[in-house]
C-alpha positions as CSV (number, residue, x, y, z in Angstrom):
1,X,6.1,3.2,-16.6
2,X,4.4,-0.2,-16.8
3,X,3.1,-2.7,-14.3
4,X,5.2,-5.9,-13.9
5,X,3.8,-9.0,-15.4
6,X,3.3,-10.6,-12.0
7,X,1.6,-7.7,-10.3
8,X,-0.1,-4.4,-10.6
9,X,2.6,-2.2,-9.3
10,X,5.5,-0.1,-10.4
11,X,8.2,-1.9,-12.4
12,X,9.1,-2.9,-15.9
13,X,8.2,-6.5,-15.8
14,X,11.7,-7.7,-16.8
15,X,12.8,-10.7,-14.8
16,X,16.2,-12.5,-14.8
17,X,16.0,-16.0,-13.2
18,X,19.0,-15.7,-11.0
19,X,17.8,-12.3,-9.7
20,X,14.5,-13.6,-8.5
21,X,13.2,-15.2,-5.2
22,X,11.6,-18.5,-4.7
23,X,8.3,-16.9,-5.7
24,X,9.6,-15.5,-8.9
25,X,9.8,-11.9,-7.8
26,X,12.9,-9.7,-8.0
27,X,15.2,-9.8,-4.9
28,X,15.6,-6.1,-5.2
29,X,11.9,-5.3,-4.9
30,X,9.6,-4.2,-2.1
31,X,6.0,-5.3,-2.3
32,X,3.1,-3.4,-0.7
33,X,-0.3,-5.1,-0.3
34,X,-3.3,-3.0,0.4
35,X,-6.3,-4.9,1.8
36,X,-10.0,-4.0,2.3
37,X,-13.2,-6.0,2.0
38,X,-14.4,-6.2,-1.6
39,X,-11.3,-4.8,-3.3
40,X,-13.4,-2.5,-5.4
41,X,-13.4,0.7,-3.3
42,X,-10.8,1.5,-0.6
43,X,-7.9,-0.8,-1.5
44,X,-8.0,0.0,-5.2
45,X,-7.9,3.7,-4.4
46,X,-5.0,3.2,-2.0
47,X,-3.1,1.0,-4.4
48,X,-3.4,3.3,-7.3
49,X,-2.7,6.5,-5.3
50,X,0.4,4.9,-3.8
51,X,1.7,4.1,-7.3
52,X,0.8,7.6,-8.5
53,X,2.5,9.4,-5.6
54,X,5.6,7.3,-5.8
55,X,5.9,7.9,-9.6
56,X,5.4,11.6,-9.0
57,X,8.4,11.6,-6.6
58,X,10.8,9.1,-8.1
59,X,9.7,8.4,-11.7
60,X,11.4,5.3,-13.0
61,X,13.5,5.2,-9.8
62,X,10.4,3.8,-8.1
63,X,10.7,0.6,-10.1
64,X,11.7,-1.4,-7.1
65,X,8.4,-0.8,-5.4
66,X,5.5,-3.1,-6.4
67,X,2.0,-2.1,-5.2
68,X,-1.1,-4.3,-5.4
69,X,-4.3,-5.0,-3.5
70,X,-6.8,-7.7,-2.6
71,X,-10.0,-8.1,-0.5
72,X,-10.9,-10.3,2.4
73,X,-14.2,-10.9,0.5
74,X,-12.7,-9.8,-2.8
75,X,-14.9,-9.4,-5.9
76,X,-12.7,-11.5,-8.1
77,X,-12.4,-10.1,-11.6
78,X,-14.6,-7.1,-10.9
79,X,-13.7,-3.6,-11.9
80,X,-13.5,-1.0,-9.2
81,X,-16.5,1.1,-8.3
82,X,-17.2,4.0,-10.7
83,X,-17.0,6.5,-7.8
84,X,-13.6,5.1,-6.9
85,X,-12.4,5.7,-10.5
86,X,-13.7,9.3,-10.2
87,X,-11.7,9.8,-7.0
88,X,-8.6,8.5,-8.7
89,X,-9.2,10.9,-11.6
90,X,-9.5,13.8,-9.1
91,X,-5.9,13.1,-8.1
92,X,-4.7,12.4,-11.6
93,X,-4.1,8.7,-10.9
94,X,-4.8,5.9,-13.3
95,X,-7.6,3.4,-12.8
96,X,-7.1,1.5,-16.0
97,X,-6.7,-2.3,-16.0
98,X,-7.8,-2.8,-12.5
99,X,-9.6,-6.1,-11.5
100,X,-10.6,-7.2,-8.1
101,X,-9.0,-10.1,-6.3
102,X,-9.8,-12.2,-3.2
103,X,-7.0,-12.2,-0.6
104,X,-5.0,-15.4,-0.8
105,X,-2.1,-16.8,1.3
106,X,0.3,-16.2,-1.6
107,X,-0.4,-12.5,-1.5
108,X,0.4,-12.3,2.2
109,X,3.5,-14.5,1.9
110,X,5.1,-12.3,-0.8
111,X,4.2,-8.9,0.8
112,X,6.9,-6.9,2.5
113,X,4.3,-4.5,3.9
114,X,0.5,-5.1,4.3
115,X,-1.6,-2.0,4.9
116,X,-5.3,-2.6,5.7
117,X,-8.3,-0.3,5.8
118,X,-9.5,-1.4,9.2
119,X,-8.3,-3.2,12.4
120,X,-10.6,-6.1,11.4
121,X,-8.8,-6.5,8.1
122,X,-5.5,-6.4,9.9
123,X,-6.6,-9.2,12.3
124,X,-7.8,-11.3,9.3
125,X,-4.4,-10.9,7.6
126,X,-2.5,-11.8,10.7
127,X,-4.7,-14.8,11.4
128,X,-3.6,-16.2,8.0
129,X,-0.1,-16.8,9.6
130,X,3.0,-16.5,7.5
131,X,4.7,-14.3,10.2
132,X,2.6,-11.4,9.0
133,X,2.2,-9.7,12.3
134,X,5.4,-7.5,12.1
135,X,4.6,-6.3,8.6
136,X,0.8,-5.8,8.8
137,X,-0.7,-2.5,9.9
138,X,-3.8,-0.5,9.3
139,X,-3.0,2.4,6.9
140,X,-3.7,5.0,9.5
141,X,-1.7,3.1,12.2
142,X,1.3,2.9,9.9
143,X,1.0,6.7,9.2
144,X,1.0,7.4,12.9
145,X,4.1,5.3,13.5
146,X,5.9,6.7,10.4
147,X,5.3,10.2,11.6
148,X,7.1,9.4,14.9
149,X,10.2,8.1,13.0
150,X,13.1,10.4,12.5
151,X,13.9,10.3,8.7
152,X,17.6,10.8,9.6
153,X,17.6,7.3,11.1
154,X,16.6,5.7,7.8
155,X,19.0,4.7,5.1
156,X,19.4,7.3,2.4
157,X,17.7,6.7,-0.9
158,X,21.2,6.3,-2.3
159,X,21.3,3.0,-0.5
160,X,18.3,1.9,-2.5
161,X,14.5,2.3,-2.2
162,X,14.1,-1.3,-1.1
163,X,16.7,-1.0,1.7
164,X,15.0,2.2,2.9
165,X,11.5,0.7,2.8
166,X,12.5,-2.4,4.7
167,X,14.2,-0.3,7.4
168,X,11.0,1.8,7.7
169,X,8.8,-1.2,8.3
170,X,11.2,-2.5,11.0
171,X,11.2,0.9,12.7
172,X,7.4,1.1,12.6
173,X,7.0,-2.4,14.0
174,X,9.4,-1.5,16.9
175,X,7.2,1.5,17.8
176,X,4.0,-0.4,17.9
177,X,2.7,-0.8,21.4
178,X,4.4,2.5,22.4
179,X,2.4,4.8,20.2
180,X,-1.3,3.9,20.5
181,X,-4.2,5.4,18.7
182,X,-6.1,8.1,20.6
183,X,-9.4,6.2,19.8
184,X,-10.3,3.0,18.1
185,X,-11.8,4.9,15.2
186,X,-8.6,6.7,14.6
187,X,-7.1,3.7,12.8
188,X,-10.2,3.0,10.5
189,X,-11.0,4.0,6.9
190,X,-14.7,3.4,6.6
191,X,-16.2,1.6,3.6
192,X,-17.8,3.9,1.0
193,X,-19.4,1.0,-0.9
194,X,-22.9,2.1,-2.1
195,X,-22.4,5.7,-0.8
196,X,-22.7,8.9,-2.9
197,X,-19.7,10.4,-4.7
198,X,-19.3,13.0,-1.9
199,X,-18.6,10.3,0.6
200,X,-16.2,8.5,-1.7
201,X,-14.3,11.8,-2.2
202,X,-14.1,12.3,1.6
203,X,-12.6,8.8,1.9
204,X,-10.2,9.6,-0.9
205,X,-9.1,12.6,1.0
206,X,-8.6,10.5,4.1
207,X,-6.5,8.0,2.2
208,X,-4.5,10.8,0.6
209,X,-3.7,12.4,3.9
210,X,-2.6,9.0,5.4
211,X,-0.6,8.0,2.3
212,X,1.4,11.3,1.9
213,X,3.7,10.9,4.9
214,X,4.1,7.2,4.2
215,X,5.2,7.7,0.6
216,X,7.5,10.6,1.7
217,X,9.1,8.3,4.3
218,X,9.5,5.5,1.8
219,X,11.0,7.6,-0.9
220,X,12.7,10.3,1.1
221,X,11.1,12.9,-1.2
222,X,8.2,15.2,0.0
223,X,5.2,15.8,-2.2
224,X,5.4,18.5,-4.8
225,X,3.8,21.7,-3.6
């Protein structure tokens, strides 16, 4: 499974002109953008774990899902932090080929779902415009909303991963405002930048716990026991 030429997600990179959108991406794709501050710790971990967990569940059938990341103060061209690479290795996920990016308008425009590390990141994405409000959540906020959605109300995977994923985002957006966080901190993934490996691993575990129900809802396939 290889990353598409225009992104760092799941897909084979093959593009047919009449099958692409205005921005050159496949009409039958669903694009997830993970956002943190520097794009060297939290969002790279979240990006690569998402890819890994989708591939574990669906293999090549996950090719319609494109996963990438960027930072509001992104370290353009930087590799992810060494401790972040170690966390990914702990989960069996691939850290190869990653380079940091600064968040740009085009990233938000083409994303079907934006998942941020904190509420501040969410606010920054929404402030960029592009009607991003209904498709931008903190990761933990989205997890909370997804856990409240009856999977039976979503299209089956037979209807396509993209169709199911878009329906999930719409359902989550409809619940926002009705299902609030118990505390402000509940929606935050704290920055491990400069922290020891033990803290990075605790953040990796937080991200894993938040991602697992999201990937299950997207794919309709639970994690392997």
